[in-house]
The first five atom37 places (N, CA, C, CB, O) and aatype in JSON, in Angstrom:
{
  "aatype": [12, 15, 6, 3, 10, 15, 7, 13, 15, 11, 1, 15, 2, 10, 2, 6, 3, 3, 18, 18, 10, 15, 6, 6, 7, 18, 9, 19, 13, 16, 6, 11, 18, 8, 10, 11, 1, 7, 18, 4, 4, 11, 15, 7, 4, 11, 8, 4, 14, 18, 7, 18, 3, 19, 11, 16, 7, 16, 13, 2, 5, 3, 11, 11, 7],
  "atom_mask": [
    [1, 1, 1, 1, 1],
    [1, 1, 1, 1, 1],
    [1, 1, 1, 1, 1],
    [1, 1, 1, 1, 1],
    [1, 1, 1, 1, 1],
    [1, 1, 1, 1, 1],
    [1, 1, 1, 0, 1],
    [1, 1, 1, 1, 1],
    [1, 1, 1, 1, 1],
    [1, 1, 1, 1, 1],
    [1, 1, 1, 1, 1],
    [1, 1, 1, 1, 1],
    [1, 1, 1, 1, 1],
    [1, 1, 1, 1, 1],
    [1, 1, 1, 1, 1],
    [1, 1, 1, 1, 1],
    [1, 1, 1, 1, 1],
    [1, 1, 1, 1, 1],
    [1, 1, 1, 1, 1],
    [1, 1, 1, 1, 1],
    [1, 1, 1, 1, 1],
    [1, 1, 1, 1, 1],
    [1, 1, 1, 1, 1],
    [1, 1, 1, 1, 1],
    [1, 1, 1, 0, 1],
    [1, 1, 1, 1, 1],
    [1, 1, 1, 1, 1],
    [1, 1, 1, 1, 1],
    [1, 1, 1, 1, 1],
    [1, 1, 1, 1, 1],
    [1, 1, 1, 1, 1],
    [1, 1, 1, 1, 1],
    [1, 1, 1, 1, 1],
    [1, 1, 1, 1, 1],
    [1, 1, 1, 1, 1],
    [1, 1, 1, 1, 1],
    [1, 1, 1, 1, 1],
    [1, 1, 1, 0, 1],
    [1, 1, 1, 1, 1],
    [1, 1, 1, 1, 1],
    [1, 1, 1, 1, 1],
    [1, 1, 1, 1, 1],
    [1, 1, 1, 1, 1],
    [1, 1, 1, 0, 1],
    [1, 1, 1, 1, 1],
    [1, 1, 1, 1, 1],
    [1, 1, 1, 1, 1],
    [1, 1, 1, 1, 1],
    [1, 1, 1, 1, 1],
    [1, 1, 1, 1, 1],
    [1, 1, 1, 0, 1],
    [1, 1, 1, 1, 1],
    [1, 1, 1, 1, 1],
    [1, 1, 1, 1, 1],
    [1, 1, 1, 1, 1],
    [1, 1, 1, 1, 1],
    [1, 1, 1, 0, 1],
    [1, 1, 1, 1, 1],
    [1, 1, 1, 1, 1],
    [1, 1, 1, 1, 1],
    [1, 1, 1, 1, 1],
    [1, 1, 1, 1, 1],
    [1, 1, 1, 1, 1],
    [1, 1, 1, 1, 1],
    [1, 1, 1, 0, 1]
  ],
  "atom_positions": [
    [[67.93, 142.94, 106.36], [66.62, 143.07, 106.99], [66.71, 144.16, 108.05], [66.14, 141.71, 107.62], [67.51, 144.05, 108.98]],
    [[65.94, 145.17, 107.92], [66.02, 146.31, 108.83], [64.79, 146.4, 109.73], [66.18, 147.59, 108.04], [64.47, 147.48, 110.24]],
    [[64.11, 145.3, 109.91], [62.89, 145.29, 110.71], [63.23, 145.46, 112.2], [62.1, 143.98, 110.48], [64.15, 144.81, 112.7]],
    [[62.51, 146.31, 112.89], [62.73, 146.54, 114.31], [61.89, 145.56, 115.12], [62.37, 148.0, 114.69], [60.66, 145.63, 115.11]],
    [[62.56, 144.64, 115.81], [61.88, 143.63, 116.62], [62.01, 143.9, 118.11], [62.41, 142.25, 116.3], [61.77, 143.02, 118.93]],
    [[62.4, 145.11, 118.48], [62.65, 145.42, 119.88], [61.42, 145.25, 120.75], [63.16, 146.83, 120.0], [61.55, 144.95, 121.94]],
    [[60.23, 145.42, 120.21], [59.01, 145.27, 120.99], [58.39, 143.89, 120.91], [0.0, 0.0, 0.0], [57.36, 143.64, 121.52]],
    [[59.0, 142.98, 120.16], [58.42, 141.65, 119.96], [58.18, 140.91, 121.27], [59.32, 140.82, 119.06], [57.09, 140.4, 121.49]],
    [[59.19, 140.84, 122.13], [59.04, 140.09, 123.37], [58.03, 140.73, 124.31], [60.38, 139.97, 124.06], [57.39, 140.02, 125.09]],
    [[57.88, 142.02, 124.25], [56.9, 142.69, 125.11], [55.47, 142.38, 124.66], [57.13, 144.22, 125.1], [54.59, 142.17, 125.49]],
    [[55.23, 142.35, 123.36], [53.9, 142.05, 122.83], [53.52, 140.58, 123.05], [53.85, 142.38, 121.34], [52.35, 140.26, 123.21]],
    [[54.51, 139.7, 123.05], [54.23, 138.28, 123.12], [54.51, 137.67, 124.49], [55.04, 137.56, 122.09], [54.38, 136.46, 124.66]],
    [[54.87, 138.48, 125.47], [55.21, 138.0, 126.82], [56.29, 136.94, 126.79], [53.97, 137.45, 127.51], [56.17, 135.91, 127.44]],
    [[57.36, 137.19, 126.05], [58.47, 136.27, 125.94], [59.65, 136.77, 126.73], [58.85, 136.06, 124.48], [59.87, 137.97, 126.87]],
    [[60.43, 135.82, 127.26], [61.68, 136.15, 127.92], [62.79, 136.12, 126.88], [61.98, 135.16, 129.08], [62.63, 135.55, 125.8]],
    [[63.92, 136.73, 127.2], [65.05, 136.76, 126.27], [65.55, 135.37, 125.93], [66.18, 137.58, 126.86], [66.06, 135.16, 124.83]],
    [[65.42, 134.41, 126.84], [65.91, 133.05, 126.57], [64.87, 132.16, 125.9], [66.36, 132.4, 127.87], [65.09, 130.97, 125.74]],
    [[63.73, 132.72, 125.5], [62.7, 131.97, 124.79], [62.94, 131.94, 123.28], [61.33, 132.56, 125.08], [62.37, 131.09, 122.59]],
    [[63.76, 132.83, 122.77], [64.0, 132.91, 121.32], [65.32, 133.62, 121.05], [62.84, 133.63, 120.6], [65.89, 134.27, 121.93]],
    [[65.77, 133.49, 119.82], [66.9, 134.29, 119.35], [66.66, 134.61, 117.88], [68.27, 133.54, 119.56], [65.79, 134.01, 117.25]],
    [[67.41, 135.53, 117.35], [67.31, 135.89, 115.94], [68.4, 135.16, 115.16], [67.42, 137.42, 115.75], [69.57, 135.2, 115.53]],
    [[68.01, 134.5, 114.08], [68.97, 133.8, 113.23], [69.76, 134.83, 112.43], [68.25, 132.79, 112.28], [69.44, 136.02, 112.44]],
    [[70.8, 134.36, 111.75], [71.61, 135.26, 110.92], [70.76, 135.89, 109.82], [72.78, 134.5, 110.3], [71.04, 137.0, 109.37]],
    [[69.73, 135.16, 109.4], [68.84, 135.67, 108.35], [67.79, 136.63, 108.89], [68.17, 134.52, 107.64], [67.06, 137.24, 108.11]],
    [[67.7, 136.76, 110.21], [66.74, 137.67, 110.82], [65.45, 137.03, 111.26], [0.0, 0.0, 0.0], [64.51, 137.72, 111.67]],
    [[65.39, 135.69, 111.2], [64.18, 134.99, 111.63], [64.17, 134.81, 113.15], [64.08, 133.62, 110.94], [65.23, 134.69, 113.77]],
    [[62.99, 134.78, 113.73], [62.85, 134.49, 115.15], [62.84, 132.98, 115.32], [61.56, 135.14, 115.75], [62.02, 132.29, 114.7]],
    [[63.74, 132.45, 116.15], [63.86, 131.02, 116.37], [63.56, 130.74, 117.84], [65.28, 130.49, 115.97], [64.26, 131.24, 118.73]],
    [[62.52, 129.95, 118.1], [62.16, 129.63, 119.47], [63.05, 128.53, 120.03], [60.69, 129.2, 119.56], [63.4, 127.58, 119.31]],
    [[63.42, 128.65, 121.29], [64.3, 127.68, 121.93], [63.51, 126.5, 122.48], [65.1, 128.35, 123.05], [62.28, 126.54, 122.55]],
    [[64.22, 125.45, 122.85], [63.58, 124.28, 123.45], [62.85, 124.68, 124.73], [64.63, 123.18, 123.75], [61.77, 124.17, 125.01]],
    [[63.44, 125.58, 125.49], [62.8, 126.06, 126.73], [61.43, 126.66, 126.44], [63.7, 127.09, 127.43], [60.47, 126.41, 127.16]],
    [[61.34, 127.46, 125.37], [60.06, 128.07, 125.02], [59.03, 126.99, 124.64], [60.24, 129.05, 123.85], [57.89, 127.05, 125.08]],
    [[59.45, 126.03, 123.84], [58.52, 124.97, 123.42], [58.0, 124.19, 124.62], [59.23, 124.01, 122.43], [56.81, 123.86, 124.68]],
    [[58.87, 123.89, 125.57], [58.43, 123.16, 126.77], [57.49, 124.02, 127.6], [59.65, 122.73, 127.62], [56.51, 123.51, 128.16]],
    [[57.77, 125.31, 127.69], [56.91, 126.23, 128.44], [55.53, 126.32, 127.78], [57.57, 127.64, 128.54], [54.51, 126.4, 128.47]],
    [[55.5, 126.32, 126.45], [54.23, 126.37, 125.73], [53.4, 125.1, 125.99], [54.49, 126.54, 124.21], [52.18, 125.17, 126.12]],
    [[54.08, 123.96, 126.07], [53.41, 122.73, 126.52], [52.84, 121.81, 125.46], [0.0, 0.0, 0.0], [52.22, 120.8, 125.8]],
    [[53.02, 122.12, 124.18], [52.52, 121.23, 123.13], [53.34, 121.44, 121.86], [51.01, 121.48, 122.86], [54.04, 122.44, 121.7]],
    [[53.24, 120.47, 120.95], [53.93, 120.55, 119.68], [53.0, 121.14, 118.63], [54.44, 119.16, 119.24], [51.85, 120.74, 118.52]],
    [[53.51, 122.09, 117.87], [52.71, 122.74, 116.82], [52.81, 122.0, 115.48], [53.15, 124.18, 116.65], [52.13, 122.36, 114.53]],
    [[53.65, 120.99, 115.41], [53.86, 120.16, 114.22], [54.31, 120.97, 113.01], [52.58, 119.42, 113.88], [53.9, 120.7, 111.88]],
    [[55.17, 121.96, 113.27], [55.72, 122.77, 112.19], [57.15, 122.41, 111.84], [55.65, 124.23, 112.56], [57.75, 122.99, 110.94]],
    [[57.71, 121.44, 112.55], [59.1, 121.05, 112.3], [60.1, 122.04, 112.85], [0.0, 0.0, 0.0], [61.12, 122.31, 112.22]],
    [[59.82, 122.57, 114.02], [60.69, 123.59, 114.63], [62.1, 123.04, 114.88], [60.08, 124.07, 115.95], [62.27, 121.87, 115.19]],
    [[63.08, 123.9, 114.74], [64.49, 123.53, 114.89], [64.79, 122.95, 116.27], [65.36, 124.75, 114.64], [65.56, 121.99, 116.37]],
    [[64.2, 123.49, 117.31], [64.5, 123.05, 118.68], [63.34, 122.3, 119.33], [64.87, 124.25, 119.53], [63.15, 122.38, 120.54]],
    [[62.57, 121.58, 118.54], [61.4, 120.86, 119.06], [61.82, 119.77, 120.04], [60.59, 120.25, 117.9], [62.55, 118.86, 119.67]],
    [[61.36, 119.85, 121.3], [61.7, 118.83, 122.28], [60.78, 117.61, 122.2], [61.64, 119.41, 123.67], [60.99, 116.63, 122.91]],
    [[59.77, 117.67, 121.36], [58.78, 116.61, 121.28], [59.12, 115.56, 120.23], [57.42, 117.2, 120.98], [58.46, 114.51, 120.17]],
    [[60.13, 115.81, 119.42], [60.59, 114.84, 118.46], [59.73, 114.71, 117.21], [0.0, 0.0, 0.0], [59.73, 113.65, 116.58]],
    [[59.01, 115.75, 116.84], [58.15, 115.67, 115.66], [59.0, 115.69, 114.39], [57.13, 116.83, 115.65], [59.89, 116.53, 114.25]],
    [[58.73, 114.77, 113.49], [59.41, 114.7, 112.2], [58.44, 115.16, 111.13], [59.94, 113.26, 111.9], [57.48, 114.45, 110.81]],
    [[58.67, 116.33, 110.57], [57.75, 116.92, 109.6], [57.7, 116.09, 108.31], [58.16, 118.36, 109.28], [56.69, 116.11, 107.6]],
    [[58.78, 115.37, 107.99], [58.81, 114.55, 106.77], [57.88, 113.35, 106.86], [60.24, 114.07, 106.5], [57.23, 112.98, 105.88]],
    [[57.81, 112.74, 108.04], [56.98, 111.54, 108.21], [55.66, 111.84, 108.89], [57.72, 110.5, 108.99], [54.73, 111.03, 108.82]],
    [[55.56, 112.99, 109.55], [54.35, 113.33, 110.27], [54.17, 112.53, 111.55], [0.0, 0.0, 0.0], [53.05, 112.37, 112.04]],
    [[55.29, 112.03, 112.08], [55.25, 111.22, 113.3], [56.16, 111.81, 114.35], [55.65, 109.77, 113.0], [56.96, 112.7, 114.07]],
    [[56.04, 111.3, 115.56], [56.89, 111.71, 116.67], [57.95, 110.65, 116.91], [56.06, 111.94, 117.96], [57.66, 109.45, 116.89]],
    [[59.19, 111.1, 117.12], [60.29, 110.22, 117.45], [60.12, 109.78, 118.9], [61.68, 110.91, 117.21], [60.06, 110.62, 119.8]],
    [[60.05, 108.51, 119.12], [59.81, 107.99, 120.47], [61.0, 108.21, 121.41], [59.5, 106.51, 120.39], [60.84, 108.1, 122.63]],
    [[62.19, 108.52, 120.88], [63.38, 108.74, 121.71], [63.3, 110.06, 122.48], [64.63, 108.73, 120.84], [63.93, 110.2, 123.52]],
    [[62.53, 111.0, 121.97], [62.37, 112.29, 122.65], [61.07, 112.28, 123.43], [62.39, 113.47, 121.64], [60.05, 111.78, 122.96]],
    [[61.13, 112.84, 124.61], [59.93, 112.92, 125.45], [59.57, 114.37, 125.66], [60.15, 112.2, 126.82], [60.45, 115.22, 125.82]],
    [[58.27, 114.66, 125.67], [57.83, 116.04, 125.86], [57.07, 116.24, 127.1], [0.0, 0.0, 0.0], [56.63, 117.35, 127.39]]
  ]
}
């Protein structure tokens, strides 16, 4: 993947610790970013602090957001 993402954080007002690039080149948002955003998007994000389970469509009560 040769896509230039150098301007991504500037366009989206993101800090360097809000995301990272996976080995496959995908943008992965961190738990810090999700908490800063303030709500769950229900997409099954890897670092979701809200405990959303995309398979069941429910929130895990053990995690608090």
